[in-house]
C-alpha positions in Angstrom: 44.0 72.9 -8.1 46.0 75.5 -9.5 46.9 74.0 -12.9 45.4 74.4 -16.2 42.4 72.5 -17.6 42.1 71.3 -21.4 39.3 69.1 -22.7 37.8 68.3 -26.0 34.1 67.3 -26.0 32.2 66.2 -29.0 28.6 65.2 -29.4 25.9 64.3 -31.9 22.4 65.9 -31.4 19.3 64.9 -33.3 15.6 64.1 -32.5 14.4 62.7 -35.9 14.3 58.9 -36.6 15.7 59.4 -39.9 18.7 61.3 -38.5 17.9 64.1 -40.9 18.4 66.8 -38.4 21.6 65.5 -36.7 24.4 67.9 -36.0 27.9 67.3 -34.9 29.6 69.6 -32.4 33.1 69.5 -31.4 34.1 71.8 -28.6 37.7 72.6 -27.5 37.7 73.8 -24.0 40.5 75.6 -21.9 39.8 76.3 -18.2 36.1 75.3 -18.6 35.5 78.0 -21.5 35.1 76.8 -25.1 37.5 78.6 -27.2 37.0 76.8 -30.4 33.9 75.0 -31.8 33.2 72.9 -35.0 29.4 72.8 -35.7 28.3 70.6 -38.9 25.6 73.0 -39.5 28.3 75.8 -39.9 30.8 73.7 -41.6 33.8 75.3 -40.1 35.6 76.2 -36.9 34.5 79.2 -34.9 36.7 80.9 -32.2 35.3 82.5 -29.3 38.8 83.9 -27.7 41.6 85.6 -29.3 43.5 82.4 -29.3 40.7 80.5 -30.6 39.9 82.8 -33.6 43.5 82.7 -34.5 43.5 78.8 -34.4 40.0 78.5 -36.2 41.4 80.6 -39.1 44.4 78.3 -39.4 42.3 75.2 -39.2 39.8 76.5 -41.8 42.4 77.0 -44.1 43.7 73.5 -43.9 41.5 71.6 -46.4 42.5 68.1 -45.1 41.6 68.9 -41.2 38.3 70.6 -42.4 37.3 67.9 -44.5 38.1 65.2 -41.7 35.9 67.2 -39.4 33.3 67.5 -41.6 33.1 63.8 -42.3 32.7 63.2 -38.5 28.9 63.6 -39.1 28.6 60.6 -41.2 31.6 58.5 -39.8 30.9 58.9 -36.0 27.6 60.3 -35.5 25.3 58.7 -38.0 27.2 55.4 -37.9 26.8 55.1 -34.2 23.2 56.3 -34.1 22.1 53.6 -36.6 23.7 51.0 -34.6 21.8 52.2 -31.5 18.5 52.4 -33.4 18.8 49.0 -34.7 19.7 47.6 -31.2 16.6 49.4 -29.8 14.2 48.5 -32.6 15.2 44.7 -32.3 14.1 44.8 -28.6 10.3 45.2 -29.5 
């Protein structure tokens, strides 16, 4: 199609059983290119295009937005990983 394509993908990556190496990544994508990314290891937004750099600067200067994004590691990633791990461990 000749339209525009926008999406937002987030993911939780880890390999340890205690979740100590877990990373939350939130990608903002336009026409299949990541233009902004939040990585919990970095702790702030990073822009990869001119538009992305502009928005990342604004979002990083918004304490409420930044705090909410940083909290996703615990709220979303670790919470769901603990549920999955307990479901798997109970099946032994």
